[in-house]
ZAMARGU-4260 file (C-alpha; in steps of 0.2 Angstrom, whole numbers, plus 5000, padded with zeros to 4 digits):
<rodrens>
0) 5049/5009/4974 | 5046/5027/4968 | 5030/5037/4970 | 5024/5054/4964 | 5030/5062/4948
5) 5044/5049/4946 | 5033/5034/4949 | 5030/5021/4935 | 5018/5027/4921 | 5003/5016/4923
10) 4997/5020/4906 | 4980/5028/4901 | 4963/5024/4893 | 4960/5008/4903 | 4945/5015/4913
15) 4941/5009/4931 | 4939/4992/4937 | 4922/4985/4940 | 4914/4988/4957 | 4918/4973/4969
20) 4916/4970/4987 | 4927/4982/4997 | 4938/4977/5012 | 4926/4988/5023 | 4911/4978/5017
25) 4920/4962/5019 | 4925/4966/5037 | 4906/4965/5041 | 4903/4949/5032 | 4895/4935/5042
30) 4909/4923/5036 | 4924/4924/5048 | 4936/4918/5035 | 4930/4932/5023 | 4932/4944/5038
35) 4950/4939/5042 | 4955/4938/5023 | 4949/4956/5021 | 4957/4961/5037 | 4974/4954/5030
40) 4972/4965/5015 | 4969/4980/5025 | 4984/4976/5036 | 4996/4973/5021 | 4992/4991/5015
45) 4992/5000/5031 | 5004/4992/5044 | 5020/5001/5038 | 5011/5019/5038 | 5004/5015/5055
50) 5021/5009/5062 | 5030/5024/5055 | 5017/5036/5061 | 5019/5030/5078 | 5038/5033/5077
55) 5036/5050/5069 | 5020/5058/5077 | 5022/5049/5094 | 5041/5048/5095 | 5040/5030/5100
60) 5055/5019/5100 | 5056/5004/5088 | 5051/4991/5101 | 5036/5002/5107 | 5030/5006/5090
65) 5031/4988/5085 | 5021/4983/5100 | 5008/4996/5097 | 5006/4992/5079 | 5002/4974/5083
70) 4990/4979/5097 | 4982/4992/5086 | 4977/4980/5073 | 4973/4966/5085 | 4961/4978/5094
75) 4953/4983/5078 | 4950/4965/5073 | 4943/4960/5090 | 4932/4975/5092 | 4928/4978/5074
80) 4929/4997/5075 | 4933/4999/5057 | 4915/4994/5053 | 4910/5011/5061 | 4918/5021/5047
85) 4906/5033/5038 | 4912/5037/5021 | 4902/5054/5021 | 4913/5060/5035 | 4931/5057/5029
90) 4942/5046/5018 | 4945/5029/5026 | 4964/5032/5027 | 4960/5048/5037 | 4948/5039/5048
95) 4961/5025/5051 | 4974/5038/5056 | 4962/5047/5068 | 4958/5029/5076 | 4977/5026/5078
100) 4980/5043/5086 | 4966/5040/5098 | 4973/5023/5102 | 4991/5030/5104 | 4985/5044/5116
105) 4976/5031/5127 | 4990/5018/5127 | 5001/5016/5143 | 5016/5006/5145 | 5008/4994/5158
110) 4993/4990/5147 | 5001/4990/5130 | 5001/4971/5128 | 4982/4968/5125 | 4974/4952/5126
115) 4971/4947/5108 | 4954/4938/5105 | 4950/4924/5093 | 4967/4915/5094 | 4975/4929/5084
120) 4994/4927/5083 | 5006/4942/5081 | 5007/4948/5063 | 5023/4944/5054 | 5028/4961/5048
125) 5045/4967/5041 | 5048/4980/5055 | 5067/4980/5051 | 5063/4986/5034 | 5051/4999/5041
130) 5065/5005/5052 | 5077/5007/5037 | 5063/5019/5030 | 5062/5028/5046 | 5081/5031/5046
135) 5081/5036/5028 | 5068/5049/5031 | 5078/5059/5044 | 5070/5071/5056 | 5051/5072/5053
140) 5041/5086/5063 | 5024/5083/5071 | 5017/5094/5058 | 5024/5084/5044 | 5019/5067/5051
145) 5001/5067/5043 | 5008/5070/5026 | 5021/5056/5029 | 5007/5044/5033 | 4999/5048/5017
150) 5015/5046/5007 | 5019/5029/5016 | 5001/5023/5012 | 5004/5027/4993 | 5021/5018/4994
155) 5013/5003/5002 | 4999/5003/4988 | 5012/5004/4974 | 5022/4990/4982 | 5007/4979/4984
160) 5003/4981/4965 | 5021/4978/4960 | 5021/4962/4970 | 5005/4956/4962 | 5012/4959/4945
165) 5028/4950/4949 | 5018/4935/4956 | 5007/4935/4940 | 5022/4934/4929 | 5033/4923/4939
170) 5036/4906/4931 | 5028/4911/4915 | 5033/4917/4898 | 5027/4934/4904 | 5042/4935/4916
175) 5052/4944/4903 | 5039/4958/4903 | 5041/4961/4922 | 5059/4961/4920 | 5058/4975/4907
180) 5046/4984/4918 | 5058/4981/4934 | 5073/4987/4925 | 5066/5002/4916 | 5053/5009/4929
185) 5058/5002/4946 | 5076/5002/4948 | 5083/5018/4956 | 5090/5031/4944 | 5098/5048/4945
190) 5087/5054/4930 | 5101/5052/4917 | 5106/5034/4918 | 5089/5026/4914 | 5093/5012/4901
195) 5087/5015/4883 | 5075/5002/4875 | 5090/4997/4864 | 5101/4994/4879 | 5087/4984/4887
200) 5084/4974/4872 | 5103/4970/4870 | 5104/4965/4888 | 5089/4954/4888 | 5090/4947/4871
205) 5074/4954/4863 | 5071/4966/4849 | 5069/4984/4854 | 5051/4984/4847 | 5048/4970/4859
210) 5054/4980/4874 | 5042/4993/4870 | 5027/4981/4869 | 5033/4972/4885 | 5034/4988/4894
215) 5017/4994/4888 | 5009/4978/4894 | 5017/4978/4911 | 5012/4996/4914 | 4994/4992/4910
220) 4994/4977/4921 | 5003/4986/4935 | 4989/5000/4934 | 4976/4987/4934 | 4983/4979/4950
225) 4985/4996/4958 | 4967/5001/4954 | 4960/4984/4960 | 4969/4986/4977 | 4964/5005/4978
230) 4946/5000/4975 | 4946/4986/4989 | 4954/4999/5001 | 4942/5013/4998 | 4927/5017/5009
235) 4916/5021/4994 | 4915/5023/4975 | 4917/5042/4977 | 4933/5040/4987 | 4940/5027/4975
240) 4938/5039/4961 | 4945/5053/4970 | 4960/5044/4976 | 4963/5037/4958 | 4962/5054/4951
245) 4975/5060/4964 | 4987/5046/4961 | 4986/5043/4943 | 4976/5057/4935 | 4963/5045/4929
250) 4945/5052/4926 | 4929/5041/4926 | 4923/5036/4910
</rodrens>
């Protein structure tokens, strides 16, 4: 999944998604089911940045970072400390990283495996995949670790949006639209071997003009999914809009 200047062009002119209950608001909901569902949304976006931050910033082994990642989120759910976030003080991802650094600083080997309340079971997370990303990144200095945390958060956000688009299209006539998007925008390229619309049309058995339409639709839907998830994970409307401008260059209507 590519982020930054080489990321898929999400399209323009779509405005912002309407305000809806954010993850941080839902974490304080009286309904335990709502709280756990929202917590799952937060974990999906942040577990990999957390794990890699523990490896880069705190020089943890793979096993230690895996244990600490599980314990960090278990403790966060048990003690509800994300509900103490103040959007006037910092962006939520900054707040979460500060919480993580405090947690890591206090962690000791003998007390690393915390008692998890509420019958919480270990999270099923792809730590092996995260380790491949760790190895691919090479040496990361402590000074670079915070920027890497942000980059991994962006990567997670984009991946969640792609997965949502894939699920939306799977098993429907729109599957061809996602396949065009996948082949043109998502597959790794060197910058010179990206297929032309004509080539894609020939390979997929659709007219070149239809390739253009499919790609435009998929980019709009990808952008919608991305902004929906960004809104859910933002601590305030102002933070959401600032993050959207930074990621996509989108301005409020």
